[in-house]
C-alpha positions, 0 to 999 in steps of 0.5 A, a space after each residue: 296230614 292236615 298240618 302238612 296241608 296247611 304248610 302247602 297252602 302257606 307255601 302256595 299262597 305267595 306263589 299264587 300272588 306272585 303269579 297274579 302280579 306277573 300276568 300283564 307281562 305274561 299276557 304280553 309275551 304269550 298272545 297266541 298260547 291257548 292259555 295266554 301263558 298263565 301256567 308260566 306266570 309263577 315261574 316268571 315271577 319267582 325268576 325276576 324276584 330272585 334275580 333282582 334280590 340277587 343283583 341288588 344284594 350283589 351290589 350291596 344295595 339291598 340286603 336279603 331280608 323279608 322286608 326287601 322282598 316285600 319292597 321288590 314285590 311292590 316295585 314289580 306290581 307297579 312295573 306290571 301295572 305300567 306294562 298293562 297300561 302302556 301296551 293296552 292289554 285288555 285284562 278284563 277281556 282275557 280273564 272273561 275268555 280264559 278264566 276257566 283255563 286259569 282255574 284248571 291250571 291253578 287246580 292242576 298246579 295245586 294237585 301236582 304240588 300236593 301229590 309230590 308233597 304227599 310222596 315226599 312225606 314218606 321219606 322227607 329226610 334231607 339225607 343221603 346222596 348230595 342233599 347236605 350240599 344243596 341244603 347247606 347252600 340254601 341255609 347259608 343263603 338264608 343267613 346272608 345279607 349280601 352276595 355271594 354267600 359264605 361257603 358253609 364247608 370252607 370258612 372264610 370263602 364264598 360259594 364257588 358253585 352255581 348257587 342261583 337256583 338255591 337262592 330261588 329256594 331261599 327266596 320262596 322260603 323267606 316269602 312263605 315264612 316257613 322253616 327251610 327243613 320244610 321248604 326243601 321238600 316243598 321246593 322239590 314238589 313245586 319243581 314237579 308242579 312247575 314242570 308239569 304245568 309249564 309243559 302242559 302249557 307249551 306242549 298244548 300251545 304247540 298243537 293250538 297253533 295248528 288250529 288256533 280257533 278254540 272250539 270244544 273239539 280243539 280244546 279237548 285235543 289241546 288239553 289232551 296232548 298237553 297232558 300227554 307231553 306233561 306226563 312224558 316229561 315229568 313222569 316218563 322213563 326210557 326203554 330200560 324197563 322194556 329191556 329188563 322185561 325182555 331179558 328177564 323172562 318177561 318179568 319185572 322181578 328184581 328191577 332196580 330203578 337207578 339202573 335206568 340212569 346208569 345203564 352203560 356203567 352196568 355193562 362196562 363196569 367201572 372203566 366207563 361210568 356214565 350218567 343219563 338221568 331224566 326228571 322223574 329220577 331227579 324228583 324221586 331222589 330229591 337232590 335240589 340240584 341245578 339241573 332240576 331247579 333250572 328245569 321250569 326256567 328252561 321250559 319258560 325259555 323254550 315257551 318264550 322263544 317259541 312265542 317270539 318266533 311265531 309272532 315274528 318278533 325276531 324279524 324287527 329291523 329296528 334295533 330298539 324294539 328287537 333289543 327289548 325282545 331280547 332282554 328276557 331271553 338274555 336274562 334267562 340265559 344269564 341265570 342259566 349260567 348261574 344255576 346249571 351252566 351246561 344249560 347256557 350253551 345248549 339254549 343259546 344254540 337253540 335261540 341262535 338257530 331260531 333267529 337264523 331260521 326267522 331271518 332265513 325265512 324272510 331274507 333267504 340264504 343271503 349275507 344279510 341273513 347271517 349278519 343279522 343272526 350274528 349281530 343279534 346272537 352277539 348282542 344276546 351273549 353280551 346281555 346275558 354276560 352283563 346280567 350275570 356279571 356279579 357272579 363272574 366276578 366271584 366265580 372261578 370255573 371248575 373245568 379245564 377244557 375239552 377232552 376226547 373220550 376213551 369210550 363209545 356206547 354200543 349202538 344197541 345200548 343207545 337204542 335202549 336209552 333213546 329208542 322211543 324218541 328215535 322212533 318218533 323222530 324217524 316217523 315224523 321225518 318220513 312224513 315231512 314231505 306230506 305235511 304243509 310245514 308251519 312255524 311249529 314244525 320248524 321249532 320242533 325240528 330244531 329241538 329234535 336236531 339239538 337233542 340228537 346232537 347232545 346225545 352224539 357229543 359225549 360219544 366223542 368229547 367230554 368237559 374235563 374236571 377232577 373226574 377224568 378217569 373212571 368218571 371221564 364223560 359222566 357229567 358231560 353225558 348227564 348234563 347234555 342228555 338230560 336236556 335231550 330227554 326234556 326236549 324229546 318229551 316236550 315234542 311228544 304231544 305235537 308229534 302224535 297229533 301231526 302223525 295221526 293227521 298225516 296217516 290217512 288210512 284208519 288201519 295205519 292210525 290204529 297200528 300207530 296208536 297200538 304201538 305208541 300205547 305199548 311203548 308208553 306202558 313201559 315208559 310210564 311203569 318206571 315211576 311205579 318202581 321208582 316211587 315204591 322203591 324209594 318211598 315205600 308209601 307205608 309210613 307217612 312221616 310228614 314234611 320235616 326234613 330234619 326229623 331223621 336226625 332225631 333218630 340217627 343222632 338224637 343228641 346231635 339233633 338237639 345241638 343243631 336245633 340249639 345252634 339254629 335257634 340261638 345264633 345270629 349271623 354266620 359265626 364259624 362252628 368247628 365240626 369233624 371233617 369227613 368224606 363226601 356223601 357221608 353224614 359228616 358236615 351235618 352241622 354246617 349243612 343243617 344250620 348254614 353256619 360255616 365250618 373250617 372244612 366239610 365234605 373234602 372231595 366236594 371242596 376239591 371239585 369246587 376249588 380245582 385243587 386238594 391243597 386247601 382241603 388237605 391242609 385244613 383236614 390236618 389242622 382240624 385234626 390237630 385242634 381236636 386231638 393235638 397235645 399243644 393247647 397253644 397250637 389249637 388256640 392259634 388255629 382256632 383264631 386263624 379260622 375265626 372259630 367261635 364255637 366247637 361242636 363235640 358230637 357223635 361223629 367228632 368222637 368217631 372221627 377223632 378217637 384221641 379227642 382232647 375234650 378236657 383240654 378243649 373245654 379250657 378254651 371256653 364254656 359249655 353253652 349246650 349239652 345233651 347226653 355226650 354232645 356238647 357245644 363250646 363257646 370259645 373265650 373272646 
């Protein structure tokens, strides 16, 4: 435990320093936030540092090395210092007024980081679901100098997937100096801490705009409602637990937490597989996917456009300053596309609606309003494309248009999934006439409108990929409604405050609080079942994500360690081909060294065709089992293979493996038990 605490501190320190560097920019963009946006500083810092690393690396200007990161940090210190001076930000005054809040949020961040690191310590293995894919991306990026990085599961090709979020993890890994086997788990914990802190800051500031004088009473309200929203977004579930309780004799016996994210599948069977995940499930299963990595940046984006909206920065008529305020939102949108592409259209829609509303409030329903909105929306789109241009040059989309869904979700099922936000939305709308609307109300209404729109879309349309039959609308529903869940939870604290203020009678207030607490109980019981089911919380193992391999395949584990410690660059290492979601591909995933072919279905998905994966499958089999040594040599030369891995899964996948024949092609440079690594003759 003490050793893991030192790891956490080593990981936290560069994040803390990065946050300090970006305080001038944060103070500039969030002048009306109760905490001046302090909780968002680390998120902005790692975003810009990672983006500059990627952009300069994509242009082959600056290699991805530790010294490059230090150089960029120095550059960013200078930029923020100049920003401080040019815009005359009273840094000392802000620190004097807000330092207690800054300390509170830093302690909160460390507490969240430590808590989820502790949870991950009970099941730290980077194993199962899609962890091999995510870990492989991170390890491949760590080994690359320039971008795009090599695809570890299709040698000779670069990654044709949304890898920017994995780059963020790799940047933090290099900054911390820790092994990626540790930082994978620390990154999951960091995302948990980022999400909690960013929600706390934004949700609290939404309430703060209603009573902008920070008295003790106001501060308690802001902090309390900020915490409430943060708990809902980071730890909350849906009404599935309530549904189970009511339909199983008022008992939770047998409750299985993944069912809350696959509820419609459970009812209709394989014909209509759907996915409707939410953050706590993502944190529990700990796949380092784009939708999870992008979550803190999504919250930063929402905080940014809310701040620009309430400070009337979308109303500037001169194009130069307006363009300046659009740069950061455009940068975020550009990175969204490279991290979790679905987030790009969602949040582009939201900022366009905000710009439209801002201009409508000033100009009214006029042609000028629509022209301004169109102008700045197009400008934003162009900027976002320019920021992500190097990515587009090497990326081919894996989707093939829109389709009409063959299935509909019964309304009662949607009520189970979305009953709580529906209740809050309807109650809020019913009191709108009694409220004196402020800017925060309009912002909340836009979030609610878009959230419900995203829930409706998969009932009629889906985006086509290779899963067009039994998983027809699964990914569409997953990626759209995930953001609905985020925005619903973000509004919770604000809606509670507004509704309690609107209710004049104490009896109605008490009834609302009672109903709210009743439903909240079933929402917050979800992490109890999820964490206990997945982690057990009995056998603490630490944060080494590769330790499980020592138990499952001890000799292969030693071979993988040898590859990690002794090879530089990214030479091709041949290993057995296997199906997705299995233990195959463990050498390439855990080292970042490319192999001829890894998870076949994933490569099929990423490339849009099974042709290459099918061909390589047979060629790898020919190398391991073929009688013709010359043919094996030709194939090895074709794919520039330098090492051959002969381990447990290779012997399992290829029972006719010609080990004696293969050893004629090179020398054994590593052996542990039956596991061998051959280095081919030049």
